[in-house]
N, C-alpha and C positions, 0 to 999 in steps of 0.2 A: 078272505077270513083270516083273522088273525087268532091265529091258537093259538097262544101264550104259551113259547114254548125258548123265549129266549132265558138265557140262563141254565137253562133244563137239560141235563148231562146223561145220556145214551148207550146204552148197550146194548149192542146186536148181533149174538153170535150166528157163524155161518154168511156173513155176510161184505165179504168180496165177489160175489157176482149176484143174478137172480132176485130172488125178492127181499132176502138183506140189501142188498147194496142200492137198490130202489129206495127201502127204507130211509136210509143212512141220507141218500138222495133230499130227498121228503123232509126229513129233522134238521138237517142242516139247513137246508131252502127255509127254515121256520126258525133258526139263529140258537139249537141247540147244538150241544156239545155232542159228540160221538165218538164214539170208540167202534171199529169195526174188529173184527175175528175171523182168521181163516185158518185151516192148520198146513199151509204154505207158507212160509217166512216170505220168500219171494214174491209169490200172488198179492199176500195180507200188502206188504209195503208195496207193491205197485197198486192196488188199489186206494191206499191212503193217499198213494202221490196223486191220481186224478182226480181223486176227492177236493185235493186242499189247490188243484188247477180251477176245478169246475167251481169252486167256492173257496177264493184265498183269504177270506176276511176269516174265515172261518175255525174253531179248532177240534180237528179229527185226528184220529191215534188209531196204531191197530194192537192186538195183541196175536201171537202167532199159537194156537192152542191145538191141535188135535184130541175132540172131546171122547174118541177110544186109549186115549193116555191118562191114566190116571193121574200120574206125575205130573203133567202137564197141565190138567185140571185144579189139581190143587196150587200150583204157579197162578194160575187164573185167577184161583176166588181171592188168593191172600192179594192181588195187586186192586180188586175190585173194591172202591169203597166209595158212599157216597153218590150211588147211580140213582135217581130219579125216572131213569124208563128202563124196562125190561124184554128185550123184545129176545123170545125163545123163536127161535126161527131156525138153526143147525138140525140138517134131517140127511139121510139119506137112504136109497131104496134100492131095490134090484128088485127084476120079473123073473122069478125061482117058483117051481110045480111044488106045493104043498109038501108032495112025499120027497124030495129034493132037497128042502130047509134042514140041516143040519142043527143041531143043540145049540153051537155053540155062533151060529148064523141070529139065532130068535134072540139069543143073549148082547153077542153086540150092535146089533140094530136098536135092541131097545137103551143099552149104554149112551149109544149116541140121541136119540131123536128124542126119549123120555128121562132118561135121569140125568142129561145137560140141564132140562128147562129145572128136575125136583130140585140139584143140588147151590143152582144159580139163585133160584127163588129162596132158597133155607138160607142161603146168606144174605140176599139183599133185602127182604121183606122185611125181617127184625127189624132195619133200621127206616123205613119207609114206614113202621106203623110209627116209631119213636117219633118220626118227624111228624107224620098225620098229613103224607103225601108221600105220592107216589104211582106208577101203574107198570103191571107187569100183565103180557100180552106173549100167548103160545100161536105160533101159526103153523098151526092144524092143514086138514084137508079135505077133502069130500069123501076121499078114504077110508077113514075114519068112520062114517056113516055108510058110505056099500063100500064094502068091502073086496078089492078085486081078487079075484079068483084063483092070479098068479102074482099075488103080493099078499098075499094072509096078513104073515107077520110083519109087514108096513101098514097095512092098516089096522093095525092090533096096538102098531104103539098111536097113532094117529087119536085113535078111540082113548088110549089110556092118556095121552095130553091132555081130551078134555076132561075125564074124568080126576087129573090134578087140579088142574086151571080151573074146575069148577071147585074140588073143597078149597083149595087156595083162598076163593072169594068169600068164602062164609068166615076167614079169621078176620077180614076188614070190615064188619059190621060195624056202622055207625062211627066210621074214618073217611077219610078223603083219601085214601088209597083204593083202587079200582084191580082186579086181575080178569081179562078173560081172553077169548080165543076166536081167533081169524080161521073159518074154514074155507081156505083157497080151494080152486077147480085146476083146469087141467090149464097148465102156464106157458106159455111161451119164454122157457128158461134158456141159460146159455146152454147149459147142457142138453136141451133136451133140440134145440134149433140148432145145435151142431150133430144130432143124431141123425135129424129130419133134413139138411139140406145133406147128409151123404149117401142117404136111403134116395133124394129125389137126384143126387147125380146119379146115382149108380141105374137107378131106373131111368134117366134121361128123362126128366119132365120139372116143369118150374116147382119152385120153392111152396108158393101159392097153392098150384093143386095140388102135391102132397098133404101140405096143412090142411089145406080140407077134405081132403079121402081120411086121413086119421080120425080126424073129428065125426065125421061120418059114420067110421067103423066104431068108434069107443065108445063115441056119446052122442049116437044119434038124436035127443033129447033134449039135446040142449039148448037152451032159448040165446045164449047168445051167440051161439053158431060159429065162434069162432075159437082160439087160444084166446086165453087171457091175458093180458102185458102186466108183466113184473108191479110195472108203478099204478095201475089200477088197483093193486092189494094193498099196495104200499098206500094209497092214497087214506085208506080204511084204518092203516093200523097208523099213519099221523094223527088221526080225528082221536082214535083212543088215547094215545097218547096226551091228547092236551087234555090242559083243566075243565075243559067246554063241556067231555064225557063224562062227567063225574055222575052221571042218572044210568048212565051205561055201566054195570058190575056186575060179574058173574055168568055173561052172557057168552053165547056159543055164535057169531056173527059170518053170517054165508056170503062170502065172494066169491060164488063157484060158476057164476057165470048160466045160476040158472039147472044147471045139471041135475041136482038134486031131488 
């Protein structure tokens, strides 16, 4: 299917690995221009080089931004212009008992996970509305619906992302601009893979066996019965980025493997 993305320009926050990187790959494959983002300059540059090697004819660049640093965020916003597709993907999480979550933990995770998308949308949505063309996609999580007891502050931010996205969609009424949310499920991202491989080596068992055990322990009712691959979520993001998805707006679409 031709998603008609040639000539479109996309910015993806938090995209040097995992879901964000997979989205970059799929948009580049559809001949869109892509700007990726990471908080580490060396890692961001390396990701750009890898994408250029995979897609030699593509236009791809990177901007280093730590979304916990207000000066860096301001610098990023000053550089972004004429973006057709905004993917709000950046996010951090941690396992922490509710009684141990400090006040600064709440503000830090909210600033990175929620305010990043708020500020980027505030910057880019007006131009999209003016051009009568554009896509904004928030990458949320099933944890925003089924809040984990050991990650309440994380789940709170993912629920907030859904709220922001829903509200922004109402500003697009009667236009060719859409704002949607993707609810991802347990995904085998780089960070998750490294953790599972480390645990598997310590327990002297196969990685696949460890992956299966974790899914059974944490998500026994999953319909997929395995971790989701980042590109399986990226496929939905690529479609929502396309002009073909115009009838989908203000929606929260699940790519959660049937966990919910």
